C-alpha positions in Angstrom: -9.3 -27.7 -1.8 -6.6 -29.8 -0.1 -3.3 -30.7 -1.6 -2.3 -34.4 -1.4 0.8 -35.5 0.5 3.6 -36.7 -1.8 7.0 -38.2 -1.2 8.9 -36.4 -3.9 12.4 -37.2 -5.3 15.2 -34.7 -5.1 14.7 -33.7 -8.7 11.0 -33.2 -8.2 11.7 -31.0 -5.1 14.2 -29.0 -7.2 11.5 -28.3 -9.8 9.0 -27.5 -7.1 11.4 -24.7 -5.9 11.4 -23.3 -9.4 7.6 -23.1 -9.5 7.4 -21.7 -6.0 9.9 -19.0 -6.9 8.2 -18.3 -10.2 4.7 -17.7 -8.7 6.1 -15.7 -5.8 7.9 -13.3 -8.1 5.1 -12.2 -10.4 5.5 -15.1 -12.8 8.7 -13.8 -14.1 10.1 -16.7 -16.1 13.3 -14.9 -17.2 14.2 -14.0 -13.6 13.4 -17.6 -12.5 15.7 -19.1 -15.1 18.5 -16.6 -14.2 18.1 -17.2 -10.5 18.3 -21.0 -10.8 20.7 -21.0 -13.7 18.5 -23.1 -16.0 17.6 -22.6 -19.6 14.2 -21.3 -20.6 13.5 -24.5 -22.7 13.8 -26.6 -19.5 11.6 -24.3 -17.5 8.9 -24.1 -20.1 9.0 -27.8 -20.5 8.0 -28.3 -16.8 5.7 -25.3 -16.3 2.7 -26.8 -18.3 3.1 -30.1 -16.5 2.9 -28.5 -13.0 -0.3 -29.1 -11.1 -0.3 -27.5 -7.7 -2.8 -30.1 -6.5 -0.8 -33.0 -7.8 2.9 -32.4 -7.0 3.9 -35.8 -8.5 3.4 -34.1 -11.9 6.9 -32.8 -11.4 8.3 -36.3 -11.3 10.0 -37.5 -14.5 7.9 -40.1 -16.2 10.1 -42.8 -17.6 7.3 -43.9 -19.9 7.9 -40.8 -21.9 11.2 -42.2 -23.0 9.5 -45.2 -24.7 9.1 -44.8 -28.4 5.6 -44.6 -29.8 6.4 -47.2 -32.4 8.6 -50.2 -31.6 10.1 -52.6 -34.1 8.5 -56.0 -34.3 10.1 -59.3 -35.1 9.9 -60.2 -38.8 10.3 -63.9 -38.0 7.3 -65.8 -39.2 4.9 -67.3 -36.6 5.6 -70.8 -37.9 9.3 -70.5 -37.2 8.7 -69.0 -33.8 6.4 -71.9 -32.9 9.0 -74.3 -34.2 11.7 -72.8 -32.0 9.3 -72.9 -29.0 8.5 -76.5 -29.5 12.2 -77.5 -29.8 13.2 -75.6 -26.7 10.2 -76.8 -24.7 11.1 -80.4 -25.3 14.6 -79.8 -23.8 15.2 -76.7 -21.8 18.9 -77.5 -21.7 19.2 -77.1 -25.5 21.2 -74.0 -26.4 20.4 -71.5 -29.1 23.3 -72.9 -31.1 21.9 -76.4 -31.0 18.4 -75.2 -31.9 20.0 -73.3 -34.9 21.7 -76.4 -36.1 18.6 -78.5 -35.7 16.4 -76.0 -37.6 18.9 -76.1 -40.4 19.4 -79.9 -40.6 15.9 -81.2 -39.9 13.6 -78.4 -41.1 15.7 -76.5 -43.6 15.3 -73.2 -41.8 18.2 -70.8 -41.6 18.0 -68.3 -38.8 20.4 -66.4 -36.6 21.1 -67.6 -33.1 20.4 -64.1 -31.7 16.9 -64.3 -33.1 16.4 -67.7 -31.4 17.6 -66.1 -28.1 15.1 -63.3 -28.5 12.3 -65.8 -28.9 13.4 -67.7 -25.8 13.7 -64.5 -23.7 10.1 -63.4 -24.7 8.6 -66.7 -23.5 9.2 -67.1 -19.8 8.3 -70.8 -20.0 11.3 -71.4 -22.2 13.8 -70.0 -19.7 15.8 -72.6 -17.8 15.1 -71.3 -14.3 14.9 -74.8 -12.9 18.6 -75.4 -13.7 19.6 -72.2 -11.9 17.5 -73.1 -8.9 19.2 -76.6 -8.8 22.6 -75.0 -9.2 22.0 -72.7 -6.3 20.7 -75.6 -4.2 23.9 -77.5 -4.9 26.0 -74.5 -3.9 24.4 -74.7 -0.4 25.8 -78.2 0.0 25.4 -80.3 3.1 28.0 -78.5 5.2 26.9 -75.3 6.8 29.3 -72.4 6.1 29.7 -71.1 9.6 31.6 -67.8 10.0 34.1 -67.3 12.8 33.4 -64.3 15.1 36.1 -61.6 15.1 36.7 -61.9 18.8 37.9 -65.5 18.5 41.2 -64.3 17.0 42.5 -62.7 20.2 40.3 -64.6 22.8 42.7 -67.3 23.9 45.4 -69.8 22.8 43.9 -72.1 20.3 40.6 -70.2 20.2 41.0 -70.0 16.4 43.6 -71.7 14.3 43.7 -70.7 10.6 44.6 -73.3 8.0 45.4 -72.7 4.3 47.2 -74.4 1.3 49.8 -73.1 -1.1 51.3 -75.0 -4.1 55.0 -75.0 -4.2 57.3 -75.8 -7.1 60.7 -77.3 -6.2 63.0 -78.6 -9.0 60.0 -78.7 -11.5 58.0 -80.8 -9.0 54.8 -79.6 -7.6 54.0 -79.9 -3.9 51.1 -78.7 -1.8 52.1 -76.9 1.4 49.6 -77.0 4.2 50.0 -74.3 6.9 48.4 -73.8 10.3 48.8 -70.8 12.6 47.2 -69.9 16.0 45.8 -66.4 15.7 46.6 -65.5 19.3 50.2 -66.7 19.7 51.3 -66.9 16.0 52.4 -70.5 16.7 52.7 -72.1 13.3 53.1 -75.5 11.6 53.7 -76.4 8.0 53.9 -79.7 6.1 54.1 -80.6 2.4 52.0 -83.2 0.5 52.0 -84.6 -3.0 48.2 -84.2 -3.3 45.7 -81.6 -2.2 43.0 -84.1 -1.3 40.8 -84.0 1.8 42.8 -87.1 3.0 46.0 -85.0 3.0 44.2 -82.2 4.8 42.9 -84.6 7.5 46.3 -86.1 8.0 47.7 -82.5 8.3 45.1 -81.7 11.0 46.1 -84.7 13.1 49.8 -83.6 12.9 48.8 -80.0 13.8 47.0 -81.3 16.9 50.0 -83.3 18.0 52.4 -80.5 17.4 50.6 -77.6 19.1 51.3 -77.3 22.8 47.8 -76.3 23.6 44.3 -77.5 22.7 42.7 -76.3 19.4 39.3 -74.9 20.1 38.2 -73.9 16.5 39.5 -74.0 13.0 39.1 -71.5 10.1 39.7 -72.5 6.5 38.7 -71.2 3.0 36.1 -73.0 0.9 38.6 -75.3 -0.9 37.5 -78.9 -1.6 40.4 -80.2 0.5 38.7 -79.0 3.6 35.5 -80.9 3.0 34.7 -84.6 3.3 37.5 -86.3 5.3 38.8 -83.1 6.8 35.4 -81.9 7.9 34.5 -85.4 9.2 37.6 -85.3 11.4 36.7 -81.9 12.9 33.3 -83.3 13.7 34.7 -86.5 15.3 37.1 -84.3 17.4 34.3 -81.9 18.3 36.2 -78.9 16.8 34.1 -76.2 15.2 35.0 -75.7 11.6 34.5 -72.2 10.3 34.7 -71.0 6.7 35.8 -67.7 5.3 33.7 -65.9 2.7 34.6 -66.7 -1.0 37.3 -64.4 -2.4 38.1 -62.8 0.9 41.6 -63.8 1.9 41.6 -61.2 4.7 39.4 -63.4 6.7 42.3 -66.0 6.8 44.9 -63.3 7.0 47.2 -65.0 9.6 47.6 -68.1 7.4 48.1 -65.9 4.3 50.9 -64.0 6.0 52.6 -67.2 7.2 52.7 -68.4 3.6 54.5 -65.2 2.6 57.0 -65.6 5.4 57.7 -69.2 4.3 58.3 -68.1 0.7 60.4 -64.9 1.4 62.3 -65.9 4.4 62.9 -69.7 3.9 62.2 -71.6 0.7 63.6 -68.9 -1.5 67.0 -69.5 0.2 67.1 -73.4 -0.1 69.9 -73.4 -2.7 71.4 -76.6 -1.4 68.2 -78.5 -2.0 69.4 -81.1 -4.5 66.5 -83.6 -4.7 62.7 -83.2 -4.7 61.7 -86.1 -2.5 58.8 -85.5 -0.2 60.8 -86.6 2.8 63.5 -84.1 2.2 60.9 -81.3 1.7 59.2 -82.2 5.0 62.6 -82.3 6.7 63.1 -78.7 5.6 59.6 -77.9 6.8 60.5 -79.2 10.3 63.5 -76.9 10.3 61.3 -74.0 9.5 58.8 -75.0 12.2 61.5 -74.9 14.8 63.0 -71.6 13.5 59.6 -69.9 13.2 58.3 -70.9 16.6 61.4 -70.8 18.8 63.9 -68.4 17.1 62.0 -65.9 15.0 60.9 -62.7 16.8 57.5 -61.3 15.9 56.6 -57.6 15.9 52.9 -58.5 16.7 54.2 -60.3 19.9 56.3 -57.3 21.0 59.4 -59.0 19.6 58.9 -62.3 21.4 59.1 -65.7 19.8 55.7 -67.6 19.7 57.1 -70.2 22.2 58.2 -67.5 24.6 54.9 -65.7 24.3 53.0 -68.9 25.0 55.2 -69.6 28.0 54.7 -66.2 29.5 51.0 -66.3 28.8 50.5 -69.6 30.6 52.7 -68.6 33.5 50.5 -65.6 34.1 47.5 -68.0 34.2 49.4 -70.4 36.5 49.5 -73.2 33.9 52.6 -75.4 33.0 54.2 -75.1 29.5 56.3 -77.6 27.5 57.1 -78.2 23.9 
């Protein structure tokens, strides 16, 4: 007779070693248990199940865990049918609403957990359509393109990261938009009163005017401010708009690091800031832009300023530079 081929699990293979050792050592069960350091009860549990022509008999059957007698619902069929009819009429109706309706209109008092069990046991009552529509809305109209890693160090302007950070100054809340070139660390910041897509679009126009080189691509997070007007502007300017994955700030790491620098090295030391007008905040932002790009030395640039790095980079390529 031929033995069938089986793809056994690790546990089944381990039991097969027991049986092989047992039969090759004169069926000495005690020696087998001692050799494999297993109890006799475990070995004698599997020995009767073992079939040398059907090695899958050594697999653990999960059906054996199921009790022979299961509890059944004690809820009457009339109440179950009533719950099903109420839920079928409106799949959006929750178990709490069904519980209240049963009590007020039909005089039936029943727990909401029982109602949920009835819903779970009837697939037609599950609101799968709502979940499908929700997932469809999540896809939206804008394709969530991801930036390739090599764009960060490819060239000047090959990838500019943009992010937003709220800022409290004298109890007033501002929204600080930041932009930074991944290659040269050349940055730009500006404050706004709102975090709308209109503010983000206005910020992008100012970034384009401020940067001394052409912006080839932009990377942002999935915030609503980077949709609508902001995304429309990127399309009009023919600038690819990339998005980072949700809850992954590392994909926008340059902008995140710039935000930390703004907080720790600049705005935490603005003790002479006496009013919270937007013009005054943006005047301070312009001071930071000059300091960060022309006076601050960066370790990642071998202790050059971003402006000096851009100048040397363009000179090597034979291109003029001016800010």
